[in-house]
Residue, then its C-alpha position, 0 to 999 in steps of 0.5 A: m500500500a502507498a500512503a500520503f501523509v497530509s498535514w497543514p493545520s494552519a493552512p486548510l486551503t493548501e491541505s484541500l489543494v493537496k488532497r485534490a491533486l492526489s485524488n487520481l493517484p492510488v494512495s491512501i491519505v493519512t493524518s498521522l505518519p504510518d510505520t514505513h513497514e506498513c506501506s510500500k511508499l510514503l509521501q509526506w506532503s505536509t508543512y515543514d514542521d510536521i515532516d519527519h526529515d530523518l525519515t526522508h534521509r534514511n529512506p530515499d527509495h521509499v519516502l518522498s517529502s514536500s520540503y528540502t530539510i536545509r534551504k536557508a540560503l534561499i528563504r532567509k533574506h540575510y542568508l540569501a543576501r550573503c549567498i548571492h554576494s558570495y556567488l557574484t565574487k566568483h561569477l562576475n558576469s552573472s545575470l544576478k549582478d543586475a537582478v538583485p538590489r544592492t544589499w547589506d545584512l546586519e545583526i543588531s539588537y539595539a539602536d546604539e549598536l549602529d554607531e560602531m557599524w558605521s565605521d565597520q560593516l556598514w562603512d560603505l553604506g554610510n558613505e552612500i547615505d551621507g553623499s546622496s539623497q537616495w532612499w533605502i529599505l529595511k527588512p527583517g531577515m526572518a519576518d514575512r507578510g510585510m512586518g518590520i519594513r521601513l523606508f529611510n534616507s539618513k543615518d538618523s532616521l535608521y537609528q530612530i527606526f530601531e529605537e521605535f522597534e525597541e519601544y514596541s518591544e516594551d509596549e505589549d499593548q501595541t498589536n495593530d502595527t508592523s513593528v518587530i521586536t529587534s531583540q528577538l529577530r536581530h537579523f536585518v537587511i538593508q536594500e537600495y530602494i528601486p526608484y523607478p518601478l513599473l507603474l500600471d493602473p489595475n483598474e484600467k481594464s476588467p479581467f476580461g479586457s474591457v476598458l473601465k477607465p479612460p486614459g485621462n483618469l489613469q493613476g499609476h500603482k506600484f506592484h510586485l510579481r508573485a511567481y510560484f516555482v517548484a523545485s524537484g529532486a536534485l535538481k530540477l526547477f520549474m516556473y508556473d507561468r500564471v504570474l500574479a501582480l499584487f498592487a499597492a492600495v493607493p497611487y504611487v508617489s516617490p518616497t518623501k517625508r511629510e511636510d511636518d516630518n523630521d528625522a526624529a519621526p521616520g515612522n511618519i513616512d506613509l508606506t501605503p504607496h510602496l508596500t504591495n504585500s497583500s497581507l497588509q491589505i486584507d481589508r481590500g480582499e482580492e481587489g489588488v490581485h491580478l494575473l500579469d497576463e490580465l494587464l495586457g494593453c494597459h498604459i505604462l504610467s511610469g515616468d514624467d511624460t504623460g503625453r504619449r504612453a506606451l502600452f504593455t504588450p505581449e512581448d513585454i510580458e513574455n520578456i518579464k517572465i523569461q527574466m524571472g525564470g533565468i534569475l531564479a535559476e541563477t539564484f539556485k545555482a548560487a545556493l548550490e555553491m553554499p552547501i551548508h545552507f542549501q542541500p537539495l535531496p533526490n527524494a524531496f520537492e518544494l513549492y516556493g512563492v517568489d517575489f519580484l519587482v520590475s523597474y522601468d527605464p524607457t531610455p536603456l543603454p545602446l542596443g537595448l539588450d542585456s547580456l542575455g538578450n533581454s530588453q533593458v526597458f524592463q529590469v526584473k529584480l528579485l526581492e525574496i523567496n518564500s517557503e510555504p507561501a500564503i496562497e490563500l491571499t490569491g483570492r476566490r476569483l483566481h482559485g482555479i490557478l491554484e488547483d492547476l498549480f497543485v495538479a502540476i506539482e503532482q505531475v512533475a514531482v509526485l507521480p514519477f516517485f510512485t511510478q518508479e520501481v524501487g531499485r531501478e534506474p529512473s527512465t531516461e524518457a523526457p517526461v511531459i511537462p504540464r502546460h503552465l510549467r516552464k523548466c528553468l533549470d535541470i542540473k545533477v547535484r553530486g551525481s544521481g544520488g544528490w547529497 
């Protein structure tokens, strides 16, 4: 008997999608881990904490699990920053050099610790802050759903942000805030704020393509892209090409301080035009969630030239998707060079929700192409990689793409495990890839046995 252990106690939608995807397989779904002697093969398609990772390592032919055991190099912002920095020192021409915002990572518990950091690990950042009017973004290394994100443009304002977090740590009554407790998190990253994001009006067209707003009434909103990637074995990487666009609640404005603001009040900067995380906009429901393909034909509203607006074309969308796949494939290659923090297993797979931002430059360098032949008008930037993504925030309207996604995962990562006979070499015949999956990477890690 083949069994599938399915357990998602805090994600009922994910659990239902997993069970639906497994409905066509001859497996018994169980709610507690059976003894491996009781079943011929065991699938653990569960939350990371409920998986028996030791079982995964000890039984590579009989157990398949839905998460790699070690993958901090990908899913922790500060580890990812170090991973990419290390990779770029050895691969100077990697596409990641233009695909990731410049990043500094720091470990800090109290604001006073910044004084020493400015003369040590943050020395070059401090010089840039003092010598320019650029804005920067602070993110906790291990928080998610927009918690702890702040904008700043001076050393003093960064100091005040950490003082604000210290005050939050001491005030237990503050519950409706995005502040974090620095003494518990400690790890942060500072990234350059991308100043020229691609702006579109999510209300210009309906999901069916009909025009809702005339060009004169359009307002540009910032958005980020959420793409789902499936890593399987050691190692194939697939991108699900039905990409989501998650919009900010209000029209975009460049980050500025309010007229009554000063360096002593960095928290007064309105983050609403800049934060596109749907977890911070639950009151809007699915209003800000669109498919990237649904934005076809919208006017590009970036820049100051309001006279002639370019339209978002199918070629633009395809170019962006190609860049996304290439960037994450290169990121996985970088993670493979940090084996202490990323170890893909031949009998594991994992779903990641990956966030990107697209910058827009209508006047690119001569020839208009980068080293990979992609247009420089749109430059995709990798923001972060999330394990166990919050798929419930996709909304009811787009629920169908989630069902399709999980069926696709079953076909490329689960079905081969159950059809492969124990002790026999995997088939060399190329498997059929589901319609909306694109293979981005196919590489053997330390031979066929993986790690």
